[in-house]
Structures are given as C-alpha cells and as structure tokens.
N, C-alpha and C positions, 0 to 999 in steps of 0.2 A: 081369934084363932088361938088355941092353947099351944103350949110349947111342944107337945107330942106331935100334933098335926103339922106344925111348922117344920119340924125336923124331917118328916116324911116327904113333904113337898120339895124341900131343898135337896133331899137325897135323890128323888126321881128326876129333877132337872139336871143334876150333875151327871147322872147315868146317861141321860139323853145326849148331853154335850159330848161325853166321852165316846158314845156310839157314833155320832156324826163325824167326830174328828178321826176315828179309826177308818171309817169308810172313805173319807177324803184322802187320807194317807195312802190307802191301798190303790186308788185310781190314779193319782197324780204323783209321778216320781219326783223326788227332791232334786234341786239344782246343786251346784257345787257347794253352796253354803247350807244346804239342807232345807231351803225354803221352796215352796211351790210357785211356778210362774203361771198366773191365771190367764195370760194371753197366748200361752203356747198352743199350737195346733194339736188336736188329738192325734195320738200315734196310730190309731186304727182308722182305716178308710171309712168314710161315711157311705151310707147306702146310696145307690145311683139316683134314687128319687130326690135326695137332698144334697148330693155332692155338687160343689160349684162347677159350672160349665166353663171350660176354657174357650176363649174366643177362637173361631176358626180363622187361620191366616188367609188373607186374600190371595187368589191365584196370581202367579207372576204375570206381568204384562207381556203380551206377545211381542216378539221382535218385529220391527217394521219390515214389511215385505219389500223385496228388491225388485224393481220394475225390470222385466226382461222382455225382449222382442219375441214374438211367437216363432217357433222353428219353421223355416220354409218347408212347404210340402215337398215330399220326395217325388221327383218327376217319374211318371210312369214310363216303363221301357217300351210300351206299345202305344202308338198314336194312330188315330183314325180320322180321315178327312176325305173330302171330295166335293163335287159340284155337279149340277145338271143344267142343261140348256135346252129349253123348249122354244121352238121358233116357227114362224111362217116364212118360208123361203120362196121368193118370187123370182122367176127367171123365164125369159122368152124362149120358146122352142126354137131349136136350131140344129143344123147338121154340120158337124165338123169332126176333126180327129178326136176331140174330147167327147163327142156325143154322136157316134156314127149312126145310131138308130134314128136320130131325129125325133125323139119322143114328142108327142103332141101336147103334153101338159107337163110343165115343170114347176107349177105353183103348188107347194106341198106344205102341210103341217108335218113336223118331224121332231124327234129328239136328236139334236145335233151331237151332243156329248152327254154321257152319263158316267162320270168317273167316280170310282171307289178306290181309295188308296189306303194301304196299311203299311206302317213303318215300325219295325222292331229294332231297338238299339240296345246292345249289351256291351259295356266297356268300349272297346275299340271297333267292334263289329256291328254291322247293321244289315237288315233285310228290308227291301221295298217290293211291294206287289201292288200293281194298279190294273184295274179292269175297266173296260169301257162297255157299258150296257145301253144300247139304243134300240130303236125299232128295226134296225138292220141285223141285230143279233148281239152276242156278247163275245168279246175277244180280249186277248191280253194286250193291254196298251203299254205296259212297262213292267219290268221286273229286274231287280238287281240284288246281288250279294256284294257287300263292300267291307273294307277294313281300312282303318286309319293307320298311317305310318308316322309315328312321332319322332321326327328327326331331332327336335329339341322341345323345350317347354313351350315355345311360341310358334314353332314351325311344324306343320303337319301336311301330309299328302293323303289323298284318299284313292285307293285302288278298288275298282268295281268291275264286275263281270255280269253281263246280262243284256237286256233290251233297254237301252239308255238313250237320253237325248243326244242328238248329234251336235258336237261342239264346233259350230260354224256360224260366225256372224252374230247378229242380235235377234232378228225376227224369228229365226228357227228355234232359238232357245227360250223365247218368251212364252210363258204359260198362257194357254188359251183363256183361262179364267181371269187374267189380268190385262190381256191385250184389249185395246179400245176398238179394234176393228173385228168384224165378224170372221174373216179368214186372213190367212197370212199373205205375204207379198207374192208376186209372180216368181221372184227369185226362189223363195222357199218352196213354193208349190211345184215348180218344175225341177229344181235340182234335188229336192228331198220330198217326194210325194207325201211322206209323213215325217215327223221330226225325230224318229227313233230308228236305231239300227242295233243289231246284235253284235256284241264285241266286248272288248276290255278298255277301260278308261282310267287314266291317271291324271289327277287334277289337284290344284292347291294354290296357295297364295305366297307371295314373296314380299319382303321389305315392308312389313306392317300393312299388308293387304293392298299396297299400292299397285302390285302387279299380280295377274292371275294367269296360270297356264292350264291348258286342257289338251291332252293328247290321247288318241285312241287308235285301236286296230279293230276293224269291223268286217263283217261279211261283205258289205257293199250293196245290200238289198234292204231297203227300209221295210217296215212292217205293212205297208200298203203298196209295195213295189208292183209295177205292172206285170213283170215277168216272174220274179222269184220272191214273193213276199215271205219275210222271216226265214230265208234260206240263202244259199249261195250257189250260183251256177257254175263256179269254177273254184279251184283251190287257192287262188290268189286272194289275199286279204288286203283290203284297202286301208290306207293310213291317212289320218286327218288330225286337225288340231287348231287351236286358237291361242294366241298370246296377246293379252291386253293389259292396259294400265289405266290409272285414274289420277288426275291432277286437278284438284278443286272441283268445279262443276263439270269438267270435261272428262269423258271416258273414250278410249279408242282401242282398236284392236286390228290384228291381221290374222286371217284364216287361210288354211290350205288344205287341199284334198288331192290324193293321187291313188289311182286304182286301176283295175282291169274289169271291163264288162264282158259278158258272155251271152251268146244267143244260140239256141239249139238250131241245128239244121233241119230241113224237111225235104221230103221226096218230091219228085216231079208230079205235076197234075196230069194224069193220063188223058183227061178230056181236052186238054189244049195241046194238040199234036205239033203245032208250029213253034211252041215256046217250051224251053226246058227250065222249069222253075226250081229245080233241085238246088239245095243250099247245104254246104258243109257246115259243121259246127265252127263257129269262129269267135275269137276274142278281139277286144279292142281296148286301147288305152283311154282313160278319162282322167281329167284333173280339173281343179278350180283354184283360183286365187282371189281372195276377197279382202277388202278394207272397209272398216266401219268406224263410225264416230257417233258420240251421243253427248248432248249438252242439256243440262237441267238447270233452269233458272227459277228462283223464287219470285213470285209475283204478288207479294203481300197477301191480303185476305182472299184473293182469288184462288191461290194454290199454285203449284209448280207448272211452268211451261217446259215441256219435254220435246226436244228436237233431236231426231236421230236418223241416220241414213246408212246406206251400204252400196258398194259397187263391186262387181265381180266379173272376171273373165274366165271362161271355161272351155273345155274340149269334151264333147260327147257326154255332157252332164244332164241333158234334158231327159228325165226319166218319168215324165208324167204318164205317158201312154206308150204302148208298144210301137205305135206309128212314129213316135219321135225318137226312137232308138236309132243308132247308125244302121244304114242299109248296106247289104253286101254288094260288091261290084261283080260284074260278069267275069267268070274264070275261063281258063283255056279249055277248049274242047266242049263248050256248052255248059249251061248251068252257071252257078255263081261260086266264086272262090271264097277264100278266107280273108280277103282284104275288104275294107269297108270305106264308104264315103264319109270321111270325118266331118263333123259339124262343130264350128266354133260359136260359142254363145257370149254375148255381152249384155249385162243387165244392171240396173240400178233402181233404187227407190229412195224417197225422202219423206219423212213423217213429222208432223207437228201436232201435239195434243195439248190442250189447256183445260185445267179444272176451273169450274165456275163456282167457287165456294165448296160447300160440303156435299151438295146434292146434284150437281150437274157437271157435265164435261162434254167436250166435242173434240174432233180430230179431223185432219186432212192428210191425204197421202197421194203423191204423184209417183209414177213408176214407168219403166220401159223394160221390155224383154225382147231381145233379138235371138231367135232360135238358131239362126245360121247367118253369120256375118257375110258369107259369100253369096247369099241370095239377096237380091235387091227388093225393097219394098215389102218386107215381111215382118217388120218390127211392130210389136204390140205396145201401144201406149194406153195407159189406163189412169183413171182418177177415182179416188174413193173419198167418201165423206161419212162421218159417223157422229151421232149424238147419243148421250147416255143420261139416264135418270138414275140416281143412286139413293133410293128411299131409306135404306139401312146399310150398315157396313158390310153385310153379306149378300145383298140383293142388288141387281142392276137390270135396268130395262134399256135395250139397245135398239137404235134405228140406224142401220148401216146400208150404204149404197156403193156399188162398184159399177163404173161405166167405162166403155171402150168402144171405139169404132171398128176394131178388128174382131172382137169377140162379143158375145151377148152381154147385155146389162143384167145385173143381179141386185136384189134387195133383200134385207132381212129385218124382221121384227122379232126380237128375241128377249126372253125372260130367263135370267140366270140366278140361281140360288146356290150358295156354297156353304159348307159346314165343316 
C-alpha cells in the first residue's frame, strides 16, 4: 500500500472513532468526574414489552375466624297447639238422674275432645283462645286475656279475665291430654261439671316457687253447667282459690270455694189440682273445702311413681244435673217457698300411676262420693283402672275402665294425638 492510500485509510478510521465517541457522549450523561457509568439504568422507561415485571406481593393472610355460638332463634309471639281424642265408649244402658231417658244403647264411637289452642304473647300481656270441636259441635272451651305484674325481677303475678280453669284441687286442674284416666274423678265431675268458669284470676309463685297461690272471682256456673252454662243466675259472684307448696317430692295444697246458687221459680201445673207446684225464685249458699297431696318418687329405669289424692267437704256443691241441685221446701199458704233442703257432700279419691319405661304406663284409682251425708246408704264407691301405650312422644293409646255398684260401669278405648 502506498503512502497516499495509507493516509486515507487512517483518516477514515479516525473520523469513525470521533463519530462514535460523540454519539455515546450525547446518550450517556457524565458522572461527577465526567466519566460514563456503563451499569447505570437508562433514564427513559423501557417499552412495556421489555420492561422488567415487578413481582406481585402475596395477599395478606386472612385473620383466623373467631368461633361464635349461633344466635338463638327469636321466639314467635304466636303459638299453636292442641290435641284430639277419638274413642269407642262402652256403657251399659241405665235409667238414673244422670240418664233419665234410659237410652237403649250407650256404646258409641265419638270424638271426645278436639282442642285447638292459640296463645299470643307480647311483653307482659297475653291472649289465649281454645276451641273444642267434636261430633257434638264446636264451642268455646277457654279464653283469657292476661297481664303479668312484675313486683320484682324474680317475683311476678298474672292477672287474667275470661273462661279459665277452676283453681281447686289437683284433678280439676290437670289437663285431659296428660291425665292417665279417661275422665276426671267423681269429686271433679259433681262439683265442677266442667273445669272452667268465667271470671278473674290472680296467681303466682312465692319463695323461689316453693309456694303457689291462685285466687279467683267467678260467675259460679261452669261452661257445661246444668242450669246456667257460661252465665250467672244471680248477681252474686263466687270466690274460690288454692294455696299450695312443694317440699322435695311432696306437694300439698288447700282449696276453698264459697258462693250463692240460684234457681228460677216456676208456675203451678194446672193439670194437678191437688198439688200446688209453684215455686218462687230462690237462692242458696254453697261452699267447699278441700285438701290435696301429691308424692312423686323416681323408680329407676321404670319412670316415676305418682301418688296423689284429695278429700273435700261441701254444702250444695253437687251441680252435675238439675236433679242434684237443692230442692225448695214447702212454703206457707201452699206452693214452695224460698228456703231449700240443704245437702252436705263428702268425697275423696286416691290415685297411683306408674310408668313402665318409655312406652307403657298404668294407673289405679279408688274414690267415694256421698251426695248427701244426711241420707243413709247413698254413697257411691267406684274403682278405675287404666293402661296406656305410648308409641311416640305425642301419641297415646288408652284402655280405661270405671266400675261401681251404684252407677253403671264404663269403658274407653281411646287414641289421642297432640300437636
């Protein structure tokens, strides 16, 4: 290569180096000493397609859940319950004060009870309505409006007005769906033809529920009274009540009733010319005093043994039929006056029931009822036996028998379902 050519090549290489150096200086700023940092990150952002991807931080770990008990369901202010009893009732035909017609056949299938109960509770107030629907019709069995009186945080009373259970003794207040016998005792059936009367009741508990009081003012005519059902023949209101206590397995109580009965007068029968049957309207005093006791003993796997009884002495309290009401005495000048022949009653019963495990139970009852202690040989003595099959908690099959030498024998085969 000649000298001229060599100078041209060196000139071209030098020019290229200068050009590269100028371009590099324009893109990379100098540092404090004027030198370029080849590891410095570019000052302009890279395109998204080549920009480094920052790692996404993991989500924070959830806080451990705090185990809480589910909130209890809010009780409904309206409750609905009831029960029905279908049965075959077996009874010999007879003629007596209780059956003056002497019906030829008393063996009947029937709906003994068909109860429908509604209870609405709001704060301290409540309403109860109970109907009884059977093959004999539909009637009001019970109905109350009530309010609780909070004397303190632990002591309350309940005041109710309406058609309520009569607070007397044990058997009268025991629900028919829980009683082990088909029907109530002679005491209950004669003194209170049904277990309810119209009036006002005040009841509550004392001393941590060891004592219970029940006091009422009522019309004095039960809702199946022979003379004045669900009404009152006079303006006098009857007063009654029970005070009882509990100590261990023993419960006891004393009951009282005092009132005035009334019977309408009637005119003379013109067809009987020799007798004047006319009767003036008349009233009479009636009262009853009762003592009751109940002993409940656990019997291991069999279930509880329940023994309870009651004794009562009364004046003019036999209200089962019109024939057993007090009768007027002859008055001056013919006919009958306003005085009556009083009748004193003495009655008692004793009951023992025993569960046999979960599905069976049986019971025995002995009782006496004297409709008038001044009359000899008229005491009714009766004996009852019952057996129950309990296939479910709300179903029972009952075989019950009532026997007496003074009145007809009766038997029941009953199926009950409650809801």
